[in-house]
Each structure stands twice: as structure tokens, then as C-alpha cells.
N, C-alpha and C positions, 0 to 999 in steps of 0.2 A: 192501144195494145199492139196493133199491127206495126206501129213504128218501132216498138221494142223488139218485136220479132225480127224486124229487118236489121236491127243493130246487133242483137245477141244471137239471132238464128242464122239461117242459110242466106246465101247471096240472092238478091233480087235482080230482076232484069233492068237494064238501063245503066246510066252512069252512077257510080258510087259516090256518096258525099265524102268530103275530106274529113280528117280527124277534127279539125277546128270547127267545121260545120256541125258535125255530130255532137261535139261537146257543147256547142251553143244551143242546139236543140234540147239537149238533156238539161242544161241549166234553165232554159225556159220552162221545161216541164216541171222541174223542181220548184220553180218560183210560182207557177200558175196553177198547178194541179191542186184540186181540193181534196181528192181522195188520198188517204195515207198510203194505200197500196201503190198508187202511181208514183208518188214521191219516193217511196222505198225502192221501187224498181229503177227509177232514174238515178238515185244515189248509188245503187249497186252497179249500174253501168258506168258511172263516173269512176268508181273504185277500180273497175277492170281496165279502164283506159288511163288511170293516173300514172302508172309507171312508164308507159310508152310515150304518152303525151303529157309529160310532167309540166312543161311550161304552159301549155294551153289550159290544162285543168286548174293549175294554180292561179293563173291570171283571171279566168272567167268564173270559176266555181267557188273561190275562197269565201266570198261574202254569203253565197247561198248556203254553203256548208255550215258557216257560223250561225246563220239564221235557223237552220235545222236543229243545231244543238240547243238553241234557245227556246224554240217553239214546240218541238216534238219530243219533249222529255219523257213522255209516257211510253214511247215505243223504243225498247232497248235495241231492236234489230237495226232500225234506221240510224240510231245513234252510233252503233258499232260500225256501220258502213261509212258514216261521215267521218268518224275518227280515223279509221283505216285510210280513207282517201287523203285526209290532211297529213297523216304520217308519211304516206308515199311521196307527197310533193315537197315535204320539208326535210325528210331524212336524206342524208348523203351516203348512200350505200356504196362502198368501195368494191368495184368489180375488177377482176384481174385483167380483162381484155381492154379496159379503158386505158388510154395513154394519159400522160400527165396533164396535157391541155384539156382533154375532156373531163378529167377529174376535177381540175380547177374550176371549169365552167359549172360543173354540177355543184361544187361547194359554194360558189357564188350564188347560184340559183337558190339553194337551201337557205343561205343567209338572208337573201332578199325576201323570200316568203316569210321567214321567221320574223324579220323586222316589221313586215307589214302586219303580221298577226299580233305582235305584242305592242303595237302602237296604242291600242286600247287595253289598259290593265284589266278591264272587266272580262276580257277573253280568257286571261289566265285564271281569274277567279272562277269563271265558268268551268274550266278544266278541273280545277280543284274540287268543285262540287261533284263533278263526274266520278271522282275517286270514292265518293261515299256510296255509289251504286255497287251493290254486291254482285250484280250480274257479270259473269265472266266476259261477255262480249262487249261490255262497256268499260269495265274497270281496266282490263289489260290494254286495250288500245289507248286509253287515256294515259296510262303509265308510259307506254312507248312514245307517245306524242310529246309528253313533257320532257322525257329524256332527250329526244331529238332537239327540242327547242333549247334545252340547256347546253347541248353540245355546240349549237350555232351561236347563241347569244347568252353566254353564261352570266356575265355581270349584270346585264339589264334584267334578266329573269330572276336572279337572286334578289335584287332590290324589290321587285314586285311581290315575290313570295314572302319576303321578310315582313312587309307591311300588311300582308293579307291576313285577316283574322283566322286563327287556327290553321294557317297554311302549312307550317312545318309539322304540326301535329297530325294533319291528315296524311301527309307523306309517311310519317313514322308508323301509322297504322298498317301500312303495307307489309311491314316485317312480321306482323301477327297474322297475316292471311294464311289459311291452311293450304291454299293452292300454291305449290312450289314455283310455278311459272311466274305468277304475280309477285311472290316474295323475292325471287331472284332478280326480276327486272326492277323491283323496288330498290334492291341493293345498288344496281347500276344507276338508278335515278338519284339516290342519295350520294353516291360518289361524285356525280357531276354537281350536285347542289352544294356540297361542302367544300369544293375546291376554292381555296384562297379567301374564304369569308369567315372571319373569326366569330362574328355575331351568330351566324347560322350554326356554326360548329358548336357553340355553347348551348344553343337551344336544343339541338339534336342530342347532345350529351345529356342534358338534364331531362330529356324525354325518355330516359332509361335505355339509351342506345347501347351502352357498354354491356349491360346485362343481356340484352336480346342478342347482340352479335356474338358474345362469348357462348351463349347457349346454342346458337346455330352452329358455331365452329365445333363444339363438342358433339352435337348430334350428327354432324357430317363426318366425324372421324378425325378431327384435329389435322395433323400434318399429313395423314394418309387420305384426307378427303379430296374432293374434286375442285372444280372451278368455283363452286359456291364459297368454299373456304377462302380461296384467293380473293374473291370479291369482298368478303367480310374483312379480311386483313387490310385490303386497300382502303376500305372505308374507315377502319380504325386508325390507320396511319394518317388519313386526312384529318381526323378529329383530334389527334394528339400532337402532330408535328407543329412546332412553333406556337403552341397554344398552352401557356402555363396554367390557365384556369382549368382546362380539361385534364391536363396532366395531374394537377393536384387532386381533382375530383376522382380520377382513375386510381390514384394511390390511396386516398382516404376511403374509397369504396372497397378496398382489399381485392382489387382486380389483378394486382401484380401476382398475388398468390395463385390465381387461376391460370397464369401463364406457365407455371412450372411443368404441368403434365405434357405440354406441347413438345418438350425436349427430351422425353423419355424414349431413348432408342435402344433397341435390343443388341445382342452380341453379333447377330448376323446382319451386317449392313450392306450386303450385296444386293444389287438389283434395285437401286433407287429409281423410281419413275420420275419423269420430267416434272410432273405436277407436284410430287412430294418435294422435289428440290426447290421449286418455285415457292411452295407454301412455307417451307422451313426458312427460306431466305427472307421472306416477308416477316415471319415471326421474329427472326433475329433483328431485323430492321426496327420492329416495334420496340424491342428491348433497348436498342440504341437510341431511339427517340426519347425514351424516358430518362436516360442518363447522358444525353449529349452534352459536350463541353459548352455549347452555346446557351444552355439553360442556366438559370440562376444557380449559384453554388449551393444555396440552402436546399432548393428542391432536388438538385442532383444528389446531394449527400443523403437526403431522406430516402430517395428511391434506391440508392445503392445499399443502404442499410436494410431496407425491406427485402431486397433481392437476396442478400446474404442470409437473413433470418428465415426466409421461406424455403431456402435450399435451391433457389434458381441458379445462383453462381456455381454451386457444386455440380448441378446438372450440366451446365455449360462446359465446365472443366472435364466432365466425363466424356462429352462429345469431342472435346479438344484432344483427349488422349486415346480416343477409340480408333480402331482400324477399319478401313473400308469406307470411310466417309468421303464423299466427292470433294474435289479440290476447291470448288467455289464455295461450298458449304463450310469447309474447314477454314478457308480464308475469312469468310464473314464471321465465323464463330470466334476466331482470334481477335478480330476487330471489336466484336461485341464484348468479349471478356476484357479487352483493353479498357474500354470505356466504363465498364462496371467497376473495375478496380482503381481507376484513375483518381488519385487524391484521397482515397478512402483507406485509412490505415488498417482497419480490421480486414477488409477485403484483400489488401496487398499482403498482409501476413498469411491469410489463408492460401493465396495463390503461391506464395513462397514455399508452403508445405506440401503442395501437390506433387506427386511423383508419377512418372510415366510407368506403365505396366511392362517393364523390361527386366532383364536379369543380368546384372544386379539393377535394382530400381535407381533411376536417375531423376533429379528434379526436373519439373516441367520447363523451367527457365533454361536449363542446359540443353534440353532436347530442342527447344525452339531456336536457341542461338546456333545450334548445329545446322538447322535449316537455313538460317539467315546468311551464314558465311559459306554456304554450299552453292556454288554458281550453277549447278544443275537444277536447282529448284526454280519453280515459276517466279517471275518478277513480282507479281502481285502478292504472292505468299511471303516473299522476303520482306516486302514493304509492311505487310501486316504484322510480321514478327517484330520488326523494328518498332512499330507503333506500340505493340504490346509491351516491349521492354521499356520504352519511354514512359508509358503510363504506369508501369510497375514502380519506376523510380521517381515519379512525379510527387513532390512534397513527401518523400519517404527517405528520411536520412538514415533510418535503420537499414533499409534495403541497399542504399548507396554504400554504407559501411561494409555490408556483407559482400558486395561485388568487389570493392577495392581490396578487401581482406584476402580474396582468392588470388590476388597478384603479389601480395607481400611474401617475402622469403620464408617467414616463420610459419605460414599457413599452407604452403603449397604441398599437395599430396601427389606424388609421382604415379600412384596407382589408379587415379581417377581423373576424369576430365572435369575441369571447373569452368565457370563462366569467364573468369579472367584469362585462362589459357585460350579459350575460343576467341575472345576479343583480341588478344595479342596475335593469334594466328590470322584472324581476318585483317588486322591492321597492317601486317607485313606480307599479305598474300599478293599473288600476281594479278588477281582480279580487282580492277579498280572499283567496282561496285561493292565488293566485300570490304575494301579499304575504307570507302566512304561510310558504309553502314557501321563498321566497327568503330570508326572515329566518332560518329555521332552518338553511338550507344555509350562509349566511354565518356564522352562529354556530358551526357545526362547523368552519369554516376558522380560527376563533380559539380553539377549545377547547384549554385547557392549553398555550397558545403565547404567551408574553409578548411575544416579538419581533414577531409578526404583529399583535398588538393595538396596539403602538406604531406599526408601519408603516401600519396602516389609518387612523390619525389624520391622515396626509398626504393622504388622498384628498379631492379638491375636485370639486364638482359645479357645472355651469353650469345655473342654474334658468331664466333667461330672458334675452333680449337686453337689453343695457344695464345689467344688474345684476351686481355682483361675484359670483364663485363662493362657495359655502358648503361647509363641510366635510360629509362624509358623516354624522358624528355629529350635527351641527346639523340637517341635513335630516331625520334620523330623529325628532328631538325636535319639529321643526316639524310633521311629519305626525301625530305622536302628539297634539299639542295641538289639531289641527284637528277632533278628534272623529269619526274614521272608524269603520268597523265594529269590533265587538268582536274578531273574528278577526284583523284587521289590527293592532289595538293590542296584542293579546296577543303576536303574533309580533314586533312591534317592541320591546316590553318585554323579551321573552326575549333578543333580540339585544343590547339595551343592558346587561342584567344580565350576560350572558356576556362582553361586551366589557370592561366596567370592573371585573369581578371580578379581584381580585389584581393590579390594574394602577393604582398611584397616579397615574401620568401621565394615564391616561384619565379617572380621577376628577376630576383638576384641570381637564382640558379640559371635562368635563361641567358642573362647578360654575362654570366661568368665565362661562358664559352666565347672565345674571342672571334669565332667565325660567324656568329649569328647576326650581329649588327651589320657588318659589311655585306652579308648576303641580302639582308632586307633592303638596305639602301640601294644596292645594285639593282634589285628587282624593281624597286619603285621608280628609279631614275631612268630606266631604259624605255625606249619607245617601241613597244611590242604590238602585236596584232590585236584584233578585237577579242579573241578568245582569252588572251592573257591579261586583259584589263581587269577582269574580276580577281585574278590572282594578285595583281598589283594593288588593288584596293584592299584586299585582305591583309597583305603584307604591311600596308600603311596602317591599318587598324591594329595589327600586332605591335608595330613599333610605337604607335600612339599609346597603347596600354602600358608599354614599358616606360614611357615618360610619365604618364598620369599616376601610376602606382609605384613609382620609384622612390625608395627610401634613402637614396644617396649613400648607400653603404659601399659601393664600388667607385673609386676615385675616377676611373677612366670613363665611366658611363653614368654620371650624375644627370639630373634633369637638365641642367643648363648646358652641359656638354653635348647631350643628345640633340637638344634644340639647335645648338650651333652647327652640329653635323648635318641636320636636316636643311638648315638655311644655306649651307655652303654647297652641298652635293645635290640636293633635290630642289630646294626652294619651297618656302612656306605655301605659296599659292598653288604650286604644282602638287605639293603633298596633300593639301586639302581637296584639290580637284580629283586626285587619284582615290582618296578616301570616299569621295562621293559616288564613285563608280558602283559601289556595292549596292546602295539603296536604289540606284537608277536601273538596276538590272531587271529584266522582265520576270525572271524566275523568282527573284526576291519578293516581289509583290504577291505572286501566286502562293509562295510558301507562307507568307505572313497571314493568310486568310484563315486557316484553321490548323489545328495541331496534327491531324492525320496526314502522313506523307502520301499524297496521291500524285503520281506522275504518269504521263502517257507513255513514256519510254525511259529506259535506264540512263540514257545520255543527258536527260533533263533533270536528273536527280542531283541537285547542287546545294540547295539551301535547306536548313532545318528551321522549323517554326520557332523554337525557343531561341535559336541563334539570331533570328531576325529581331526579336525583342532586345537582345543584347546590343546589336548594332544600333538600333534606334536610341538606346539609352546612352551609348558611349560616343556616338558621332559628334554630338554638340560639345561635350566636355573635353574631348580630345582636341577639337578645333580651338577651343579657348585656351587649353593648356599649351598648345604650340605657339600661339600668338602672344602669350603672356611674357612680360619681362621678368627679370630676377627680382626687381623691386616689388612688382605686383605680387609675385609669389611670396615674398617675405611678408608683405602686408596681409596676404591671404592666410598665411600660416599663423600670424599673430591673431587674426580674426578667428581662425579655427580654434586656437588655444583658448581665446576668450570665450568662445561659444562652448568649448568643452567644459571650461570652468563653470559657466552658467548652467550647462546641462547637468554637471555634477551637483551643483547647488539645488537645481530643480529636482533632481533625482532624490536628493536627501529630503527635501521638503515633501516630495511625493510619498517617500517611505514613512515620514513622520505623520503625514495626513492619513496614510493607510492604517498606521498603528492607532491613531486617534479614532479613525472611523471604526476600527474593530472594537476599540474600547467602548465607544459610544453605542455600538450595536449591542455589545454585551450588557451595558447598563440599561439600554432600552429593553432588552429581553428580561433583565432582572426586574425593572419597573413594571413591565407588563405582567410578569408572574406575580409580583407582590400586589399589583392592582387586582388581579384575578382572585388572589387569596383573600385580600381585604373585602372584596365584594362577596365572596363566599362566607366570610366571617360575619359580615353585616347581615347577610340573608339568614345565617344561622341564629344570630342574636335576635333578629326580628321574629323568627319562628319561635325561639325560646320565650321571648316576651309575650307573644300571643298565647303560648301554652301556660305561662305563669298567670296571665290574666284569666284564662279559663279555669285554672285551679283555684284562684281566688274567688271567682264567682261560685264555683261548686262549694267551696268552703263556707262562704257566706250563707248559701242556701242551707247547708247542713247545720250551721250554727243557729239559724233561725228555727229550724225544725227542733233542735235540741232544747232551745230556749222555751219553746212551747210545751215540751214534754216534761221538763225538770220540775216546774211547780206542782204538777199533779203527782209526780213521783214522791216529792218531799212530803206532801200532805198524807199520802198513803203510808209513808214510812212512819210518820208520827203516830198514826192511828193503830199501827200494828205493835204487838208486844213480843219481844224476844225472850226466850226462856233458857237460852244456853249461854251462860257466862263463861263457861270453860273454853268454848270455841273462840270467844273474843280474845282471850289471853294468848292462845296459839297463833291467831292471826296477827296480834300485836308483835309477838316474837318474830314471826316470819317477815313482818313489815320492817322491824329493826334490821334484820339481816339484809333485806333488799336496800334499805337506806345506806348501810355500810358499802354495799356493792356500788351504789350510785356515787358515794363519796370517792371510792377508788377510781371509778370510771371518769369522774369529774377531774381528778388529779391527772389521770392519763390524757384526758382531752386537753388540759392546760399544757402538758408537755408537748403534745402534738402541735398545738397552736404555736408554741415557741419555735418548733421546727419549721412550720410554715412561714413564721416571721423571717427566719433566716433565708428561706427560699425567696421570699418577696424582696428582701434586701439584696440578694445576689442578682435577681432579675433587674432591680433598679440600677445596680452597678453596671451590668451588661448594657443596659439601655443608655447609660451615660457615655459609653465608648462609641466613637464615630464609626459607622459601618456603611456599606452600600445600601442597607435597608433602613436608612433614617426615616423614610416615609412611614414604614411600618412601626418604628419606635414611637413616633409622634401619635400615631393612631392608638397605641397601647398605653399611653400615659394615663388616660382617664380610667382604663381598666385597672391599672395598678392602684390608683387612688381609691377606686371602689373597693378593691381587695383590702386596703388598710382600714377603710371605714367599716367594712363587714367584720374584720377581725376584732376591732374595738367593740362593735355591737355584740358579737358572739361572746366576748369576755364579760361584758356587762350582763348579758342574758345568763351566762354560766353563774355569775355571782348571785343573780336573783334566784336562780334555781337552787343554789346552795343555801341561801337564806330561807327559801320556801321549805327546803328539806328540814332545816333545824326547827322551824316553826311547827312543821307537822310532827316532828319527833316529840316536842314539848307537849303538843296536844295529845299525842298518843300516851305519854307518861301520865298526864293528868287524867285522861279517860280511864287508864288502868287503875289509878289510885281510887278514883271515884267508884269504880266497879267493885273493888274489894270492900269498901265501906258500906255499900248498900246492896248486899247480896239478895235481899228480899224484894227489891224493886224490879219490876218487869219492863221499865221504860228504857233500859240501856240497850235494848235491841236496835233502837234507831242509831245509837253510836256505832254499833257493829256494822250496820249497813253503810253509814257514812265512811267508816274506816275502810270498808271494802271498795267503796267508790274512790276514796283517796288512793288506795293501793292501785286500782286500775288506772287512775290518772297518772300516778307516778310511773307505772309501767309504760304508759303511752309516752310520758316524757323520756323515760329511759330509751325506748325505741327511737324516739326522735333524735336523742343525743347520739345513739349509735349510728343513725343515718347521717347525722352531721359529721360524725367521725369518719364514716366511709367516704363522704364527699370531700372532706379535707384531705384524706389520704389520696383521693384521685388527683389532687394538685401536685403530687410528688412524681409526676411523669417525667419522662426524659427531657433533658435540657439541650439536646443536640441541635434542635432547630427552634428559632424564635417564634415561628408561626405556630408550631405545635404547643409551645408553652402558653402563647396568647389564647389559643383555642381552649386549652384546658382551664386556664384562669377564667375565661369568659363563662364556660360551662359551670365551674365551681361557684363563681360569683352569683350566677342566676339561681343556682340551687340554694346557696346560703341565704339569699334574699327570701326565697320561699320559706325556708326553715325558720328564719328569724321572725317572719310574720306569724308562722305557726306557734313559735315559742311565746311570742307576745300574747297571742290569743290564749294559750294554755296558762300563762302566768295570771292573766286577768281571771280566768275561770277558777284557778286554784285559790286566789285571794277571796273570790266570792264564796267558794266552798268553805274556806277557813272561817269567814265571818259567820256563815250558817252554823258551823260547828261550835263556835263560841256561844252563839245564842242558845243552842241546845244544852250546852254545859251550864249556862246560867239557869235555865229552866230546871235542870236536874238539881242544882243547889237549892232552889226554892222548894222543890218537892221534898228533898231530904230534911230541910228545916221543918216543913209542915208535918212530916212523919214523926220527927223527934217530939214535936210539940204534942202531937196526938198521943204518943206513947206516955209522955209525962202526965197528960190529962187522965189517961187510963190507969195511972198509978205505977207504971213500969219505971224501973231505975235505969238511967242512962249514965254509965260511968265515964265514957270517953268524950264527954261534951266539950271539955276544955280543949282537948287535943284536936277535936274536929273544928272548933272555933279557930284554933291556931292555923289549921290547914286552910280553912276558908279565908283567913286573913292573908295567908301566903299566896293563895290562888288569886285573890283580888289584887295583890301587889304585882303578880306576874301579868295579870290582865292589863294593869295600868302601864307596865313596861312595854307590853306588846302594842 
């Protein structure tokens, strides 16, 4: 302890040890001390010396400190001292008083110690386990140490953390720490961790990073928040930029909708703080990351649609038209709106409808173009407006037509400023940058739009009083020949090349001016300076387009004559060489990289991105066209004609195939619907069959029960004596009336059956006609056959019912006669009972016939659809089957009852004979015996006939 007092306390007498010696002694103490307190004090002393003696502490104490982290895990204080000491020797703190040499040496020292530390991946795993400690004095130094290691050796450390179990998840837990210091330093750690590593970016994103970061931004006040919001936005940018998987996850998670409140600005936009400007700038960059032109077209279009639907585009346009917005925020907002509307028709239409809050209201496009052609506006702002105008017209033929329409004579409004007027004003302005911007903007209004190229040929300009108007095309060539600045001429040449490209009519108008071709050949053939080579190359490109898209309508400037002119005055090799100057220019390759016009200074603003694509497309074909002979061209034309014919034939076949495909698709849909209906009908039939079977089973059970009850009822009836013969007569009369009703109903049923026959015949005729539903007709054939069979069976059953009715009527007449001849007999009560039973049976038959009538009437449904008729026929057939079975059973029962009745009548006859005989034996006179004998004989004859 005296040693530590000497180091940490006052000065001792005698010579003082050097820093290296002191550090060596402390390291020995750390390695050899058995008491935890001694080791803790030694590590505390090393921490105090680590900043001043960084080299010595790092060289001598590194291994001892790592050993402390491994062995003394139970003491959080010594762990905190060890972590702080290692942070001091690894971290490269930038100090203002250090010169560049000293700072470089410090950086090299930190990289050296970092490399030594991460040689063993277990050291990083050890630090990751330290993050699980909740103690502030352990967790916070561990976070800072990992951040410093990532700054010095990012790639190597990312590889170690990526393969470490739960490594990224432990780092993500820092965002949930309630202590803001640890959470904020965790943001810095994740920023370093996610730089340039797509795999780690995906893991962090799927660890719910988007939700946590957006919550932190909202808690901190969004754009009005502090440095924490900036750190969150930087981390979000790392996760989303050039990572299509995370971008899709961000969109699918509905996080774009949560960005909208960031851009809600009030009416008073004065006094923007520097932090708010930084935050809003990063927020706009995040929006641009989601809709960047370098992303896949499908993903970009989906994000653009989401931004319009959630109102984000509307909010950006509000900032665009607001007052008091700082210039750099306004510039970045214009660039952001540009990429949100680029190639999206619905977003472009909305942007065209936005008006500036002025009196009178003006379209936002007009207000922006006024800034673009105003030379007093900042250069970056003018570039942003040009980019916005280009994005508005990108793949937007409707917008192109609206811009060109403002230049046509029939649509010019003298009382208002239009986009066309501003473009013409910038085109002929004294400012070369305005000339270039207006030329490029007008070229984008003609890009890939043949109709607007032809429409623009109608534009006439009034140059001065007393002189006739000249066309816009002629005025551009006039300015070109006057020898203006290089930037102006390059802009006009790009406009002319875009204008006449793939437009033979515009080529004819250009060649019609006798001065244009001589000017171009003179420009190409001259030996000018380095600055003029670009103009010569563009003139060669313009002349080459006149050759390639020439329709030979002008005798003096046919393809062959122009090539001869080039060969005589310029030379083919020289012409091709001058044409190659364009693509070899340094600024050409820079402009070809991305659509946004970004230039360090106005004098370097020479090439447009879309024009570089045009040059790349035309350079090869123009070179071939110049070298081709007339015979080759004729052969090529013949080949083109043949190809066109083949293309026409192919087009016809394609149309035929499309029609057949559409018909096949319709037939497939019909087959599918018919199949579905057939399956439904089959299911219905199956269900009906099961119901019929159930009814049959129930009927058989009831029949068995009735069969058991009838014999006992018959015996009881024979034993009972009826004493009211007058009632029998009334019931017989009523039974005759009901028989008459049954006959009339039977006739009506026959008529209805005839009508159903006609319906069945019509169904059969419709089935014989070929339709798209032939499959359904084949399925219905068996149903129609069953209907015919059921019809014949119904007719036979009806005939049997009629015969049964006549037999019952005869029996009734006979019973009535016998009742009048033997009024004294009491055995006729059984006949009355049987007659009542017969009446009930006939009533049941009548009800069954009525039910059959109703079911037959159900078949008269609508004939509009074949499927409905089939379903109705199926249902009626099933019901008819059931009714036929019932009728057969009823017929058998009626015959049985008829036999029983005949037996009863025979018994009655015998009783009557016995009674007459007894009367004669008693001496009574029987006068009508002969008549009765005659009746008996007649009845016997009737029985024989029956």
C-alpha cells in the first residue's frame, strides 16, 4: 500500500521512477497480487496513466487487463477500470492541439492495439458477454470499447460478431436500456456495426430495429429533436441504403406511413436551428433512399404508391411551396419530390395539379421553372429544379403533351406565364446556364415522343418587328451558327439531336434549310482547340442522325449525297474520329452515372444523363450508316421490308392466338362453371336418394305395423253389429260424389301429363342442338329417360287407380242393394265399416294424386337456363319415384281390401238364404224369392267377371 501512496499520493524523497517503470510495477502488482483490493487499486492506477502513457500501458498491460476481464467477473468495479483503461489506449480521440503528424501516429497506435486485441475472437465474445451485465460501470465502458474497436477495424470485427452466437441480438438490447447514455452510445455502436455489411443490416432489421428507432425518434421530438434523432436517422440510412431486402421489409411493415409526421411544418418557418436542418435533411435522404432510381423498378414503384396513398408526397409539396424554408432544405425537398414522382403516373398527375400560394395561383411547375431560368438563384437550386422537371416528364407522355401545348399558337395565353414561355425565354437568354437548362428541359419534353416532336415543328417565333416569324427549329440553328458560348451550343445541339432522332419529318425540316448542312460540315472539318472538340463531335452526331433517319424526300440531301459530301469534305475516318470525341469526354462519363445532374461548378454542366444514353445508342449505327454503300443499303432495305412483312404476319398470328386464347379461356370458365354445377347436382341427387331411402325404410316400418293391426281390427268388426242402415246409404252417396271428383281429377291429371310430355319433348329438342354446354347435355340424357319411364309408370298407375275406382263403385252398388233386401239383418254394420275404410283409402289416394299433381306442376319451371331445368327435372323425378312406390303399395292394399269385401258379401248371401229358409220353415210366405234368386244369379255372374 505504501507503493500506491507513492504513485497516487505526494512526492517521495529521492529519484522518481519513470512512467514505464511505474507501469511495469503496476502490471506486476496486477499479475501477482492475491488480494482483490490490491489488484483493483493497481488497475485504477493504470487507468489514470493510460491517456498520458498510452504506448506503455497498451504494450505492457494489455494481456493483464484481458486476464482481469476473464477472472474477476464477480467485481464490477475492477471490470469497469479495466474496460476504461483499454478504451483509453485503443480510442483515437481527436484533439485540436495535435498536428496532422501526431494525429496520424495516434491513429496508427489505436489500429495496432485493436489488431492485437482482436487476434483472438474470444476477446470479442468476452466483451459481448460484458454487455449482459446491467451494472452501469461495466456495460457503458464495454459499449464504448466495442465502438472504438469498430472504428479502427470495422470489417474484421463485423466478421467476428456475425458468427458469434447472439452477438447482434445482445447489441440490439442496448436500444431498450432505460439509461439514455447507454442507449445513445448503443446507437453509435450500431452505426459502426452496420456500415457496408448487408448480412448484419438484415439481422439488425429483423431484430425489430425499425420499430425501436422510429419510437425513439418520436419520443425525442422528430425533426425538432436533438443529436439522438440524428443518430437514429443515420442508423436507419445505413440499414436501408442499397439493401433491397430491408427496404421491402420497411415498406411491408407500414413504416413509410410513420414518416409522414416528420414533415409537418407550421406556418411560421423562421428560426430553424442547425440541428433541425440536419435532422430534416437526413429525413429527406431516407425518403430518397426508398425511391432511388438505382433500386429495382418494381420496388421503387411500390414505395412511390405508398407515399402517395399515405399523404407523404402531399406533405413534401407543402414544404416545397412554403415560405421561410432554408435554401438547403428547399433544395433537398425538390430533389426528394423529384424521385418520388419519377416514372409514377399518379404522382406526376398530382404534382401537375399543385399550385403555389400566390395571387393569382400558379402551377408549381411554372414557379420552379421561374427559379431555374433566373440567374440570381443558387446553382444547386437551379440544378434541383431541372432534375424535378426531368423526373416530372420521365415516361409521362401526358405531361410532355401539356408542356409542348403551351408553346403552340392555339393555346398561348398572353395574360399568364406558361411553362413554354419560360423555356423559350431561357433558351434565348444571355445567360449560358439558362440556355443549357432550358435546352435540356425542352429535350426531355420530346424524349421518346414522336407526336410531340412533330407538334413542336409548328411553333413559330417572332424575332423582331417587321420580320416574318421563324420556326423554333430554325431559330435554334440560327443561334448555333452565331458562335455563342460552348455551354449554349452544347445545349442546343443536344436539343436538336433529341428532336430529330427517330423523326424523319423533323430531319426533312432541318435539311430544308440550305445553310444547316454546310454549317455542320464546316464545323466538323475545321481543326479547332480542345474546347471545341466536343462541339465538333455533337455536330457529327447531328449530321449522322440526318443520314440515318433520312427518308430521301429532298433530292439535294438524300442519304447517298450526304455520305458523298462527308467523304469529300471531311473524310469518313475523320468523321468517325470526331464523333468519338463525345464519349471520350470526361464529363460524359460523369453524367452517365446517375440521372440527377450534380456538377461542382456551372462551367462543368455540359451533358445530360438521358442524352448520354442516346449517344451510346446512336454512335454505332451512325458509324455503320456512314460506311455502308448504296448496294448494302438497298439490300438492307429489302431485308427490312421482308422483316416488316414477317412482323406483320407474326402480328396477325399473335392476334389470332390472342383471340383463340380468349375463347379458350371463356370455354374453360364455362366448363368450370358447368363442372361445379354438375357436382352440385350430383350432391343434391345423392342427398335426395338418401332421403328417399329413409322414407322407404319408414314406410316399410309403418306397413309392418299396419299389417299387424289390421287382422285384429277385422275380427272385431265382424263381431260387432251395426244397427243404422240409413247412415250406410248417406255414406254411399257421399262416396259416389267423391268418386266423381276423383274421375274429374284423374282427367285433369291426364291433361297435365300431356303438357309435361310436351315439355319433355322440347327439352329433348334443345338437347339435340349443339351448344357450349354439351357436357351438361350428356349428363342430363339419363335424367330425361328416367322422366319418360316415370311418365309411363304414372299413366299405368292412373289406369289402375281408375279400374280400382270402378270396382269399388260396383261393390258399393252391390252393398247398397243387399242392404235394402235385408233390412232386418244386423250384420251389415261390417259393410259400413269397410266402406268407411275404403273411403279413407280413397281419400289417401286422392291426396297422393294431388301431391303428384303438385310435383308435376313443379316441372313447369322456367326454361331460361338448362341447369335449372335439369335440377327441376331431377327433383320431380325423385319425388315421382317415391309417389309411384306409394301408389303401388296403395294399389296392393286396395286389392286386398276388395278381396276381403267380396268374402264378406258372400257370407251375407249365405246368411240371407238361411234366413229365408227359416222363414219358410216357420210358415211365413216369401213372395220375392224368384227375384232374389235372379239377383243372386246376377251377382254371381258379376263375381265371375271380376
